[in-house]
All heavy atoms as TSV, in Angstrom:
chain	resi	resn	atom	element	x	y	z
A	1	MET	N	N	96.003	-16.201	60.565
A	1	MET	CA	C	95.797	-17.294	61.493
A	1	MET	C	C	97.027	-18.222	61.429
A	1	MET	O	O	97.436	-18.581	60.362
A	1	MET	CB	C	94.525	-18.041	61.076
A	1	MET	CG	C	94.275	-19.282	61.853
A	1	MET	SD	S	92.654	-20.023	61.575
A	1	MET	CE	C	92.238	-19.628	59.885
A	2	SER	N	N	97.573	-18.552	62.577
A	2	SER	CA	C	98.727	-19.406	62.638
A	2	SER	C	C	98.327	-20.867	62.357
A	2	SER	O	O	97.151	-21.211	62.418
A	2	SER	CB	C	99.447	-19.309	63.969
A	2	SER	OG	O	98.691	-19.936	65.009
A	3	LYS	N	N	99.329	-21.724	62.156
A	3	LYS	CA	C	99.043	-23.136	61.861
A	3	LYS	C	C	98.388	-23.819	63.033
A	3	LYS	O	O	97.665	-24.769	62.870
A	3	LYS	CB	C	100.338	-23.852	61.499
A	3	LYS	CG	C	100.890	-23.503	60.172
A	3	LYS	CD	C	102.098	-24.310	59.840
A	3	LYS	CE	C	102.652	-23.933	58.496
A	3	LYS	NZ	N	103.820	-24.701	58.134
A	4	LYS	N	N	98.647	-23.380	64.256
A	4	LYS	CA	C	98.080	-24.011	65.446
A	4	LYS	C	C	96.645	-23.627	65.733
A	4	LYS	O	O	95.926	-24.331	66.397
A	4	LYS	CB	C	98.963	-23.731	66.643
A	4	LYS	CG	C	100.329	-24.378	66.546
A	4	LYS	CD	C	101.157	-24.159	67.782
A	4	LYS	CE	C	102.520	-24.797	67.628
A	4	LYS	NZ	N	103.309	-24.649	68.856
A	5	GLU	N	N	96.227	-22.463	65.259
A	5	GLU	CA	C	94.865	-21.992	65.457
A	5	GLU	C	C	93.888	-22.733	64.593
A	5	GLU	O	O	94.080	-22.832	63.389
A	5	GLU	CB	C	94.755	-20.502	65.218
A	5	GLU	CG	C	95.390	-19.634	66.235
A	5	GLU	CD	C	95.170	-18.164	65.951
A	5	GLU	OE1	O	94.055	-17.790	65.563
A	5	GLU	OE2	O	96.142	-17.408	66.093
A	6	LYS	N	N	92.809	-23.233	65.184
A	6	LYS	CA	C	91.778	-23.894	64.386
A	6	LYS	C	C	90.795	-22.803	63.950
A	6	LYS	O	O	90.504	-21.867	64.679
A	6	LYS	CB	C	91.036	-24.917	65.234
A	6	LYS	CG	C	91.899	-26.121	65.645
A	6	LYS	CD	C	91.135	-27.075	66.443
A	6	LYS	CE	C	90.397	-28.020	65.508
A	6	LYS	NZ	N	89.736	-29.112	66.203
A	7	PRO	N	N	90.292	-22.969	62.755
A	7	PRO	CA	C	89.327	-21.978	62.277
A	7	PRO	C	C	88.046	-22.041	63.129
A	7	PRO	O	O	87.729	-23.096	63.649
A	7	PRO	CB	C	89.002	-22.376	60.824
A	7	PRO	CG	C	89.885	-23.550	60.527
A	7	PRO	CD	C	90.595	-23.976	61.766
A	8	THR	N	N	87.393	-20.938	63.227
A	8	THR	CA	C	86.148	-20.871	63.973
A	8	THR	C	C	85.036	-21.516	63.125
A	8	THR	O	O	85.173	-21.733	61.915
A	8	THR	CB	C	85.730	-19.429	64.307
A	8	THR	OG1	O	85.464	-18.748	63.052
A	8	THR	CG2	C	86.809	-18.716	65.071
A	9	PHE	N	N	83.903	-21.776	63.769
A	9	PHE	CA	C	82.736	-22.297	63.055
A	9	PHE	C	C	82.339	-21.343	61.953
A	9	PHE	O	O	82.077	-21.793	60.818
A	9	PHE	CB	C	81.600	-22.462	64.070
A	9	PHE	CG	C	80.298	-22.923	63.426
A	9	PHE	CD1	C	80.094	-24.267	63.126
A	9	PHE	CD2	C	79.313	-22.028	63.086
A	9	PHE	CE1	C	78.931	-24.676	62.519
A	9	PHE	CE2	C	78.136	-22.400	62.450
A	9	PHE	CZ	C	77.946	-23.751	62.197
A	10	GLU	N	N	82.344	-20.058	62.230
A	10	GLU	CA	C	81.955	-19.041	61.255
A	10	GLU	C	C	82.911	-19.029	60.069
A	10	GLU	O	O	82.492	-18.904	58.909
A	10	GLU	CB	C	81.888	-17.645	61.900
A	10	GLU	CG	C	80.749	-17.510	62.885
A	10	GLU	CD	C	80.994	-18.100	64.265
A	10	GLU	OE1	O	82.101	-18.552	64.548
A	10	GLU	OE2	O	80.045	-18.148	65.049
A	11	GLN	N	N	84.210	-19.194	60.340
A	11	GLN	CA	C	85.202	-19.212	59.217
A	11	GLN	C	C	84.955	-20.462	58.350
A	11	GLN	O	O	85.026	-20.382	57.137
A	11	GLN	CB	C	86.600	-19.181	59.801
A	11	GLN	CG	C	87.009	-17.859	60.394
A	11	GLN	CD	C	88.272	-17.916	61.191
A	11	GLN	OE1	O	88.609	-18.935	61.832
A	11	GLN	NE2	N	89.003	-16.821	61.172
A	12	ASN	N	N	84.717	-21.600	59.015
A	12	ASN	CA	C	84.440	-22.823	58.233
A	12	ASN	C	C	83.195	-22.652	57.407
A	12	ASN	O	O	83.190	-23.078	56.215
A	12	ASN	CB	C	84.288	-24.013	59.199
A	12	ASN	CG	C	85.608	-24.562	59.718
A	12	ASN	OD1	O	86.623	-24.291	59.133
A	12	ASN	ND2	N	85.528	-25.293	60.784
A	13	MET	N	N	82.148	-22.087	57.947
A	13	MET	CA	C	80.910	-21.893	57.212
A	13	MET	C	C	81.122	-20.908	56.026
A	13	MET	O	O	80.592	-21.177	54.943
A	13	MET	CB	C	79.791	-21.366	58.143
A	13	MET	CG	C	79.220	-22.425	59.051
A	13	MET	SD	S	78.480	-23.827	58.193
A	13	MET	CE	C	77.137	-23.045	57.323
A	14	GLU	N	N	81.901	-19.890	56.256
A	14	GLU	CA	C	82.168	-18.950	55.167
A	14	GLU	C	C	82.897	-19.629	54.012
A	14	GLU	O	O	82.552	-19.460	52.830
A	14	GLU	CB	C	83.008	-17.771	55.699
A	14	GLU	CG	C	83.220	-16.656	54.726
A	14	GLU	CD	C	83.985	-15.503	55.334
A	14	GLU	OE1	O	83.576	-15.022	56.437
A	14	GLU	OE2	O	85.015	-15.070	54.739
A	15	GLU	N	N	83.891	-20.451	54.355
A	15	GLU	CA	C	84.605	-21.185	53.305
A	15	GLU	C	C	83.688	-22.196	52.621
A	15	GLU	O	O	83.700	-22.316	51.384
A	15	GLU	CB	C	85.835	-21.934	53.903
A	15	GLU	CG	C	86.635	-22.632	52.835
A	15	GLU	CD	C	87.869	-23.335	53.348
A	15	GLU	OE1	O	88.207	-23.224	54.558
A	15	GLU	OE2	O	88.484	-24.077	52.540
A	16	LEU	N	N	82.853	-22.851	53.401
A	16	LEU	CA	C	81.908	-23.810	52.802
A	16	LEU	C	C	80.955	-23.115	51.855
A	16	LEU	O	O	80.678	-23.631	50.767
A	16	LEU	CB	C	81.153	-24.512	53.913
A	16	LEU	CG	C	80.189	-25.644	53.522
A	16	LEU	CD1	C	80.885	-26.712	52.666
A	16	LEU	CD2	C	79.575	-26.283	54.748
A	17	GLU	N	N	80.439	-21.967	52.235
A	17	GLU	CA	C	79.549	-21.204	51.333
A	17	GLU	C	C	80.249	-20.801	50.046
A	17	GLU	O	O	79.653	-20.875	48.962
A	17	GLU	CB	C	79.012	-19.969	52.088
A	17	GLU	CG	C	78.002	-20.317	53.161
A	17	GLU	CD	C	77.594	-19.143	54.010
A	17	GLU	OE1	O	78.059	-17.991	53.766
A	17	GLU	OE2	O	76.839	-19.346	54.958
A	18	SER	N	N	81.488	-20.442	50.168
A	18	SER	CA	C	82.277	-20.091	48.968
A	18	SER	C	C	82.459	-21.283	48.034
A	18	SER	O	O	82.313	-21.173	46.824
A	18	SER	CB	C	83.671	-19.529	49.399
A	18	SER	OG	O	84.491	-19.328	48.311
A	19	ILE	N	N	82.707	-22.430	48.656
A	19	ILE	CA	C	82.845	-23.655	47.880
A	19	ILE	C	C	81.555	-24.003	47.160
A	19	ILE	O	O	81.543	-24.381	46.012
A	19	ILE	CB	C	83.335	-24.828	48.765
A	19	ILE	CG1	C	84.803	-24.600	49.147
A	19	ILE	CG2	C	83.141	-26.182	48.095
A	19	ILE	CD1	C	85.342	-25.536	50.207
A	20	ILE	N	N	80.447	-23.876	47.884
A	20	ILE	CA	C	79.136	-24.209	47.295
A	20	ILE	C	C	78.875	-23.324	46.070
A	20	ILE	O	O	78.418	-23.792	45.028
A	20	ILE	CB	C	78.029	-24.074	48.332
A	20	ILE	CG1	C	78.151	-25.192	49.361
A	20	ILE	CG2	C	76.634	-24.066	47.682
A	20	ILE	CD1	C	77.302	-25.028	50.587
A	21	LYS	N	N	79.200	-22.006	46.186
A	21	LYS	CA	C	79.004	-21.087	45.069
A	21	LYS	C	C	79.845	-21.534	43.854
A	21	LYS	O	O	79.370	-21.527	42.750
A	21	LYS	CB	C	79.355	-19.657	45.474
A	21	LYS	CG	C	78.320	-19.036	46.364
A	21	LYS	CD	C	78.739	-17.631	46.735
A	21	LYS	CE	C	77.742	-17.026	47.710
A	21	LYS	NZ	N	78.120	-15.702	48.170
A	22	LYS	N	N	81.089	-21.900	44.115
A	22	LYS	CA	C	81.965	-22.325	43.003
A	22	LYS	C	C	81.459	-23.591	42.365
A	22	LYS	O	O	81.494	-23.748	41.117
A	22	LYS	CB	C	83.397	-22.544	43.518
A	22	LYS	CG	C	84.125	-21.265	43.885
A	22	LYS	CD	C	85.503	-21.545	44.474
A	22	LYS	CE	C	86.124	-20.235	44.911
A	22	LYS	NZ	N	87.439	-20.509	45.571
A	23	LEU	N	N	80.953	-24.523	43.176
A	23	LEU	CA	C	80.408	-25.781	42.635
A	23	LEU	C	C	79.153	-25.505	41.813
A	23	LEU	O	O	78.957	-26.096	40.744
A	23	LEU	CB	C	80.116	-26.764	43.770
A	23	LEU	CG	C	81.334	-27.378	44.421
A	23	LEU	CD1	C	80.908	-28.204	45.663
A	23	LEU	CD2	C	82.148	-28.266	43.487
A	24	GLU	N	N	78.307	-24.577	42.288
A	24	GLU	CA	C	77.079	-24.269	41.544
A	24	GLU	C	C	77.388	-23.581	40.230
A	24	GLU	O	O	76.650	-23.800	39.277
A	24	GLU	CB	C	76.194	-23.378	42.441
A	24	GLU	CG	C	75.522	-24.159	43.565
A	24	GLU	CD	C	74.701	-23.253	44.493
A	24	GLU	OE1	O	74.930	-22.011	44.491
A	24	GLU	OE2	O	73.877	-23.804	45.227
A	25	GLU	N	N	78.431	-22.799	40.180
A	25	GLU	CA	C	78.816	-22.171	38.930
A	25	GLU	C	C	79.253	-23.172	37.882
A	25	GLU	O	O	78.971	-23.006	36.687
A	25	GLU	CB	C	79.939	-21.119	39.182
A	25	GLU	CG	C	79.484	-19.949	39.966
A	25	GLU	CD	C	80.648	-19.046	40.395
A	25	GLU	OE1	O	81.837	-19.384	40.096
A	25	GLU	OE2	O	80.392	-18.026	41.072
A	26	GLY	N	N	79.962	-24.190	38.328
A	26	GLY	CA	C	80.388	-25.279	37.444
A	26	GLY	C	C	81.395	-24.847	36.370
A	26	GLY	O	O	81.481	-25.502	35.328
A	27	ASN	N	N	82.156	-23.783	36.622
A	27	ASN	CA	C	83.091	-23.290	35.624
A	27	ASN	C	C	84.527	-23.829	35.776
A	27	ASN	O	O	85.392	-23.466	35.042
A	27	ASN	CB	C	83.200	-21.727	35.724
A	27	ASN	CG	C	81.855	-21.093	35.400
A	27	ASN	OD1	O	81.051	-21.637	34.652
A	27	ASN	ND2	N	81.643	-19.936	35.984
A	28	SER	N	N	84.726	-24.726	36.729
A	28	SER	CA	C	86.064	-25.277	36.950
A	28	SER	C	C	86.205	-26.647	36.306
A	28	SER	O	O	85.229	-27.329	36.045
A	28	SER	CB	C	86.306	-25.421	38.468
A	28	SER	OG	O	86.194	-24.166	39.118
A	29	PRO	N	N	87.452	-27.035	36.042
A	29	PRO	CA	C	87.670	-28.400	35.534
A	29	PRO	C	C	87.180	-29.433	36.529
A	29	PRO	O	O	87.095	-29.174	37.743
A	29	PRO	CB	C	89.207	-28.479	35.402
A	29	PRO	CG	C	89.711	-27.064	35.389
A	29	PRO	CD	C	88.670	-26.266	36.172
A	30	LEU	N	N	86.824	-30.601	36.012
A	30	LEU	CA	C	86.244	-31.663	36.856
A	30	LEU	C	C	87.159	-31.994	38.060
A	30	LEU	O	O	86.649	-32.145	39.164
A	30	LEU	CB	C	85.978	-32.897	36.027
A	30	LEU	CG	C	85.349	-34.087	36.735
A	30	LEU	CD1	C	84.013	-33.662	37.352
A	30	LEU	CD2	C	85.180	-35.267	35.807
A	31	GLU	N	N	88.393	-32.086	37.827
A	31	GLU	CA	C	89.340	-32.438	38.928
A	31	GLU	C	C	89.263	-31.386	40.039
A	31	GLU	O	O	89.260	-31.713	41.236
A	31	GLU	CB	C	90.771	-32.524	38.407
A	31	GLU	CG	C	91.765	-33.038	39.442
A	31	GLU	CD	C	93.124	-33.286	38.830
A	31	GLU	OE1	O	93.223	-33.841	37.746
A	31	GLU	OE2	O	94.102	-32.962	39.502
A	32	ASP	N	N	89.175	-30.129	39.671
A	32	ASP	CA	C	89.068	-29.045	40.678
A	32	ASP	C	C	87.711	-29.136	41.375
A	32	ASP	O	O	87.608	-28.892	42.598
A	32	ASP	CB	C	89.174	-27.682	40.006
A	32	ASP	CG	C	90.595	-27.426	39.499
A	32	ASP	OD1	O	91.526	-28.180	39.845
A	32	ASP	OD2	O	90.758	-26.416	38.740
A	33	MET	N	N	86.655	-29.456	40.648
A	33	MET	CA	C	85.317	-29.606	41.238
A	33	MET	C	C	85.313	-30.733	42.281
A	33	MET	O	O	84.718	-30.574	43.361
A	33	MET	CB	C	84.270	-29.864	40.162
A	33	MET	CG	C	84.141	-28.751	39.107
A	33	MET	SD	S	83.223	-27.355	39.692
A	33	MET	CE	C	81.560	-27.920	39.469
A	34	VAL	N	N	85.954	-31.826	41.966
A	34	VAL	CA	C	86.027	-32.944	42.896
A	34	VAL	C	C	86.801	-32.545	44.160
A	34	VAL	O	O	86.383	-32.836	45.251
A	34	VAL	CB	C	86.634	-34.215	42.248
A	34	VAL	CG1	C	86.913	-35.291	43.287
A	34	VAL	CG2	C	85.735	-34.723	41.152
A	35	ALA	N	N	87.874	-31.840	43.978
A	35	ALA	CA	C	88.678	-31.370	45.109
A	35	ALA	C	C	87.859	-30.406	45.982
A	35	ALA	O	O	87.899	-30.454	47.213
A	35	ALA	CB	C	89.979	-30.702	44.634
A	36	LEU	N	N	87.102	-29.508	45.334
A	36	LEU	CA	C	86.223	-28.600	46.076
A	36	LEU	C	C	85.179	-29.387	46.853
A	36	LEU	O	O	84.898	-29.076	48.006
A	36	LEU	CB	C	85.564	-27.605	45.123
A	36	LEU	CG	C	86.398	-26.474	44.606
A	36	LEU	CD1	C	85.652	-25.751	43.461
A	36	LEU	CD2	C	86.776	-25.500	45.703
A	37	TYR	N	N	84.593	-30.366	46.226
A	37	TYR	CA	C	83.567	-31.197	46.868
A	37	TYR	C	C	84.178	-31.880	48.097
A	37	TYR	O	O	83.556	-31.909	49.171
A	37	TYR	CB	C	83.005	-32.200	45.908
A	37	TYR	CG	C	81.873	-33.015	46.499
A	37	TYR	CD1	C	80.579	-32.545	46.456
A	37	TYR	CD2	C	82.108	-34.193	47.147
A	37	TYR	CE1	C	79.515	-33.253	46.986
A	37	TYR	CE2	C	81.070	-34.913	47.743
A	37	TYR	CZ	C	79.802	-34.447	47.633
A	37	TYR	OH	O	78.774	-35.137	48.215
A	38	GLU	N	N	85.359	-32.446	47.950
A	38	GLU	CA	C	86.013	-33.139	49.088
A	38	GLU	C	C	86.273	-32.176	50.208
A	38	GLU	O	O	86.060	-32.483	51.367
A	38	GLU	CB	C	87.312	-33.779	48.594
A	38	GLU	CG	C	87.117	-34.940	47.720
A	38	GLU	CD	C	88.403	-35.491	47.104
A	38	GLU	OE1	O	89.417	-34.754	46.977
A	38	GLU	OE2	O	88.396	-36.704	46.743
A	39	ARG	N	N	86.769	-30.948	49.889
A	39	ARG	CA	C	87.034	-29.977	50.905
A	39	ARG	C	C	85.705	-29.551	51.610
A	39	ARG	O	O	85.667	-29.412	52.813
A	39	ARG	CB	C	87.743	-28.725	50.291
A	39	ARG	CG	C	87.961	-27.590	51.264
A	39	ARG	CD	C	88.944	-27.978	52.363
A	39	ARG	NE	N	89.096	-26.839	53.241
A	39	ARG	CZ	C	89.323	-26.947	54.552
A	39	ARG	NH1	N	89.530	-28.129	55.089
A	39	ARG	NH2	N	89.447	-25.858	55.322
A	40	GLY	N	N	84.680	-29.373	50.806
A	40	GLY	CA	C	83.353	-29.034	51.352
A	40	GLY	C	C	82.841	-30.112	52.289
A	40	GLY	O	O	82.297	-29.794	53.357
A	41	ALA	N	N	83.011	-31.352	51.908
A	41	ALA	CA	C	82.555	-32.462	52.764
A	41	ALA	C	C	83.326	-32.463	54.096
A	41	ALA	O	O	82.726	-32.633	55.120
A	41	ALA	CB	C	82.735	-33.782	52.042
A	42	LYS	N	N	84.610	-32.224	54.009
A	42	LYS	CA	C	85.432	-32.160	55.217
A	42	LYS	C	C	84.998	-30.988	56.126
A	42	LYS	O	O	84.859	-31.126	57.325
A	42	LYS	CB	C	86.910	-32.042	54.870
A	42	LYS	CG	C	87.834	-32.000	56.078
A	42	LYS	CD	C	89.287	-31.956	55.634
A	42	LYS	CE	C	90.212	-31.605	56.740
A	42	LYS	NZ	N	90.676	-32.684	57.537
A	43	LEU	N	N	84.754	-29.840	55.523
A	43	LEU	CA	C	84.291	-28.695	56.298
A	43	LEU	C	C	82.914	-28.960	56.923
A	43	LEU	O	O	82.650	-28.554	58.072
A	43	LEU	CB	C	84.215	-27.429	55.391
A	43	LEU	CG	C	85.520	-26.773	55.039
A	43	LEU	CD1	C	85.318	-25.761	53.925
A	43	LEU	CD2	C	86.135	-26.126	56.262
A	44	GLY	N	N	82.043	-29.645	56.187
A	44	GLY	CA	C	80.751	-29.989	56.709
A	44	GLY	C	C	80.871	-30.889	57.953
A	44	GLY	O	O	80.183	-30.686	58.965
A	45	GLU	N	N	81.767	-31.873	57.872
A	45	GLU	CA	C	82.004	-32.750	59.017
A	45	GLU	C	C	82.558	-31.947	60.200
A	45	GLU	O	O	82.129	-32.167	61.353
A	45	GLU	CB	C	82.969	-33.840	58.642
A	45	GLU	CG	C	82.423	-34.906	57.739
A	45	GLU	CD	C	83.453	-35.962	57.387
A	45	GLU	OE1	O	84.440	-36.135	58.100
A	45	GLU	OE2	O	83.240	-36.639	56.374
A	46	GLU	N	N	83.525	-31.062	59.956
A	46	GLU	CA	C	84.060	-30.265	61.040
A	46	GLU	C	C	83.020	-29.375	61.670
A	46	GLU	O	O	82.988	-29.276	62.920
A	46	GLU	CB	C	85.205	-29.395	60.500
A	46	GLU	CG	C	86.448	-30.154	60.136
A	46	GLU	CD	C	87.551	-29.291	59.499
A	46	GLU	OE1	O	87.537	-28.066	59.666
A	46	GLU	OE2	O	88.446	-29.889	58.878
A	47	CYS	N	N	82.155	-28.778	60.906
A	47	CYS	CA	C	81.074	-27.930	61.450
A	47	CYS	C	C	80.104	-28.771	62.283
A	47	CYS	O	O	79.676	-28.353	63.347
A	47	CYS	CB	C	80.337	-27.226	60.329
A	47	CYS	SG	S	81.308	-25.890	59.576
A	48	THR	N	N	79.782	-29.982	61.810
A	48	THR	CA	C	78.897	-30.853	62.576
A	48	THR	C	C	79.509	-31.256	63.896
A	48	THR	O	O	78.829	-31.198	64.943
A	48	THR	CB	C	78.600	-32.133	61.726
A	48	THR	OG1	O	77.911	-31.746	60.550
A	48	THR	CG2	C	77.707	-33.099	62.545
A	49	HIS	N	N	80.810	-31.563	63.900
A	49	HIS	CA	C	81.507	-31.917	65.165
A	49	HIS	C	C	81.487	-30.696	66.096
A	49	HIS	O	O	81.290	-30.888	67.333
A	49	HIS	CB	C	82.915	-32.389	64.887
A	49	HIS	CG	C	82.988	-33.740	64.222
A	49	HIS	ND1	N	82.431	-34.879	64.773
A	49	HIS	CD2	C	83.495	-34.117	63.035
A	49	HIS	CE1	C	82.656	-35.884	63.959
A	49	HIS	NE2	N	83.291	-35.450	62.904
A	50	MET	N	N	81.740	-29.535	65.561
A	50	MET	CA	C	81.777	-28.310	66.391
A	50	MET	C	C	80.375	-28.080	67.024
A	50	MET	O	O	80.274	-27.804	68.216
A	50	MET	CB	C	82.207	-27.119	65.561
A	50	MET	CG	C	83.650	-27.150	65.123
A	50	MET	SD	S	84.035	-25.804	64.009
A	50	MET	CE	C	84.864	-24.692	65.176
A	51	LEU	N	N	79.311	-28.217	66.206
A	51	LEU	CA	C	77.976	-28.043	66.729
A	51	LEU	C	C	77.639	-29.065	67.824
A	51	LEU	O	O	77.021	-28.719	68.849
A	51	LEU	CB	C	76.946	-28.097	65.594
A	51	LEU	CG	C	76.924	-26.866	64.682
A	51	LEU	CD1	C	75.979	-27.155	63.511
A	51	LEU	CD2	C	76.531	-25.615	65.398
A	52	ASP	N	N	78.055	-30.294	67.583
A	52	ASP	CA	C	77.797	-31.340	68.590
A	52	ASP	C	C	78.524	-31.003	69.886
A	52	ASP	O	O	77.957	-31.192	70.973
A	52	ASP	CB	C	78.271	-32.704	68.081
A	52	ASP	CG	C	77.373	-33.285	66.962
A	52	ASP	OD1	O	76.244	-32.786	66.800
A	52	ASP	OD2	O	77.839	-34.217	66.312
A	53	ASP	N	N	79.761	-30.534	69.775
A	53	ASP	CA	C	80.507	-30.156	70.953
A	53	ASP	C	C	79.833	-28.984	71.674
A	53	ASP	O	O	79.695	-29.037	72.905
A	53	ASP	CB	C	81.953	-29.755	70.565
A	53	ASP	CG	C	82.773	-29.369	71.786
A	53	ASP	OD1	O	82.893	-30.194	72.700
A	53	ASP	OD2	O	83.320	-28.254	71.763
A	54	TYR	N	N	79.431	-27.984	70.944
A	54	TYR	CA	C	78.759	-26.864	71.561
A	54	TYR	C	C	77.459	-27.282	72.248
A	54	TYR	O	O	77.164	-26.828	73.356
A	54	TYR	CB	C	78.430	-25.759	70.534
A	54	TYR	CG	C	79.653	-25.099	69.924
A	54	TYR	CD1	C	79.667	-24.729	68.594
A	54	TYR	CD2	C	80.783	-24.856	70.665
A	54	TYR	CE1	C	80.766	-24.097	67.992
A	54	TYR	CE2	C	81.881	-24.250	70.106
A	54	TYR	CZ	C	81.884	-23.890	68.779
A	54	TYR	OH	O	82.981	-23.293	68.221
A	55	GLN	N	N	76.687	-28.158	71.604
A	55	GLN	CA	C	75.468	-28.611	72.190
A	55	GLN	C	C	75.716	-29.374	73.502
A	55	GLN	O	O	75.028	-29.147	74.486
A	55	GLN	CB	C	74.721	-29.553	71.225
A	55	GLN	CG	C	73.391	-30.042	71.788
A	55	GLN	CD	C	72.607	-30.930	70.805
A	55	GLN	OE1	O	73.120	-31.252	69.720
A	55	GLN	NE2	N	71.481	-31.329	71.197
A	56	GLY	N	N	76.753	-30.185	73.532
A	56	GLY	CA	C	77.131	-30.924	74.725
A	56	GLY	C	C	77.509	-29.952	75.850
A	56	GLY	O	O	77.146	-30.172	77.027
A	57	ARG	N	N	78.268	-28.952	75.522
A	57	ARG	CA	C	78.676	-27.983	76.518
A	57	ARG	C	C	77.489	-27.228	77.074
A	57	ARG	O	O	77.406	-27.003	78.299
A	57	ARG	CB	C	79.698	-26.998	75.888
A	57	ARG	CG	C	81.034	-27.679	75.628
A	57	ARG	CD	C	81.941	-26.882	74.762
A	57	ARG	NE	N	82.262	-25.562	75.306
A	57	ARG	CZ	C	82.897	-24.651	74.623
A	57	ARG	NH1	N	83.307	-24.867	73.385
A	57	ARG	NH2	N	83.141	-23.459	75.175
A	58	ILE	N	N	76.533	-26.852	76.206
A	58	ILE	CA	C	75.347	-26.143	76.655
A	58	ILE	C	C	74.502	-27.056	77.567
A	58	ILE	O	O	74.023	-26.632	78.614
A	58	ILE	CB	C	74.531	-25.631	75.475
A	58	ILE	CG1	C	75.279	-24.469	74.815
A	58	ILE	CG2	C	73.123	-25.188	75.903
A	58	ILE	CD1	C	74.695	-24.062	73.461
A	59	GLU	N	N	74.338	-28.328	77.179
A	59	GLU	CA	C	73.569	-29.255	78.001
A	59	GLU	C	C	74.209	-29.439	79.360
A	59	GLU	O	O	73.504	-29.518	80.370
A	59	GLU	CB	C	73.386	-30.571	77.289
A	59	GLU	CG	C	72.444	-30.485	76.080
A	59	GLU	CD	C	72.373	-31.766	75.248
A	59	GLU	OE1	O	73.099	-32.748	75.566
A	59	GLU	OE2	O	71.599	-31.766	74.268
A	60	THR	N	N	75.544	-29.516	79.395
A	60	THR	CA	C	76.237	-29.638	80.668
A	60	THR	C	C	76.003	-28.437	81.533
A	60	THR	O	O	75.766	-28.542	82.741
A	60	THR	CB	C	77.773	-29.811	80.403
A	60	THR	OG1	O	77.965	-31.045	79.644
A	60	THR	CG2	C	78.533	-29.918	81.697
A	61	LEU	N	N	76.047	-27.242	80.934
A	61	LEU	CA	C	75.813	-26.016	81.683
A	61	LEU	C	C	74.382	-25.992	82.212
A	61	LEU	O	O	74.114	-25.605	83.387
A	61	LEU	CB	C	76.062	-24.783	80.846
A	61	LEU	CG	C	77.522	-24.510	80.507
A	61	LEU	CD1	C	77.633	-23.391	79.453
A	61	LEU	CD2	C	78.272	-24.087	81.769
A	62	GLN	N	N	73.406	-26.387	81.389
A	62	GLN	CA	C	72.012	-26.397	81.798
A	62	GLN	C	C	71.801	-27.378	82.951
A	62	GLN	O	O	71.068	-27.032	83.904
A	62	GLN	CB	C	71.110	-26.771	80.609
A	62	GLN	CG	C	70.986	-25.677	79.607
A	62	GLN	CD	C	70.141	-26.073	78.388
A	62	GLN	OE1	O	70.113	-27.207	78.016
A	62	GLN	NE2	N	69.513	-25.117	77.771
A	63	LYS	N	N	72.411	-28.539	82.909
A	63	LYS	CA	C	72.296	-29.497	83.977
A	63	LYS	C	C	72.844	-28.933	85.251
A	63	LYS	O	O	72.302	-29.119	86.329
A	63	LYS	CB	C	72.977	-30.810	83.620
A	63	LYS	CG	C	72.243	-31.626	82.587
A	63	LYS	CD	C	72.998	-32.880	82.223
A	63	LYS	CE	C	72.313	-33.597	81.068
A	63	LYS	NZ	N	73.100	-34.756	80.658
A	64	GLY	N	N	73.976	-28.215	85.159
A	64	GLY	CA	C	74.609	-27.635	86.316
A	64	GLY	C	C	73.756	-26.545	86.943
A	64	GLY	O	O	73.838	-26.261	88.173
A	65	MET	N	N	72.870	-25.943	86.128
A	65	MET	CA	C	72.001	-24.879	86.646
A	65	MET	C	C	70.634	-25.414	86.991
A	65	MET	O	O	69.727	-24.665	87.300
A	65	MET	CB	C	71.903	-23.747	85.615
A	65	MET	CG	C	73.170	-23.008	85.366
A	65	MET	SD	S	73.012	-21.515	84.322
A	65	MET	CE	C	72.530	-22.246	82.767
A	66	GLY	N	N	70.428	-26.720	86.880
A	66	GLY	CA	C	69.221	-27.382	87.243
A	66	GLY	C	C	68.134	-27.225	86.154
A	66	GLY	O	O	66.958	-27.459	86.413
A	67	GLU	N	N	68.540	-26.859	84.951
A	67	GLU	CA	C	67.574	-26.774	83.845
A	67	GLU	C	C	67.583	-28.069	83.061
A	67	GLU	O	O	68.549	-28.796	83.039
A	67	GLU	CB	C	67.979	-25.632	82.874
A	67	GLU	CG	C	67.930	-24.270	83.540
A	67	GLU	CD	C	68.377	-23.165	82.597
A	67	GLU	OE1	O	68.352	-23.393	81.373
A	67	GLU	OE2	O	68.759	-22.099	83.054
A	68	THR	N	N	66.472	-28.333	82.379
A	68	THR	CA	C	66.416	-29.508	81.490
A	68	THR	C	C	66.505	-29.009	80.066
A	68	THR	O	O	65.843	-28.011	79.729
A	68	THR	CB	C	65.142	-30.306	81.715
A	68	THR	OG1	O	64.019	-29.462	81.534
A	68	THR	CG2	C	65.121	-30.938	83.091
A	69	PRO	N	N	67.295	-29.690	79.227
A	69	PRO	CA	C	67.394	-29.260	77.852
A	69	PRO	C	C	66.139	-29.459	77.024
A	69	PRO	O	O	65.282	-30.192	77.357
A	69	PRO	CB	C	68.536	-30.119	77.269
A	69	PRO	CG	C	68.850	-31.147	78.276
A	69	PRO	CD	C	68.101	-30.810	79.535
């Protein structure tokens, strides 16, 4: 993936799941655990924003087709 390409929702979720597993294991130094937690929080926010965007797009499409969400 190039620097300009944003990761997909699925890629973000895969990384987030990997981070959660590492945090649950608890085998890393505290500093690394905090960094993992921070990265996980950022990924969680990105996934939430992506889902909100997708929901808005779907609602717009439904309105255009005369459907109610």
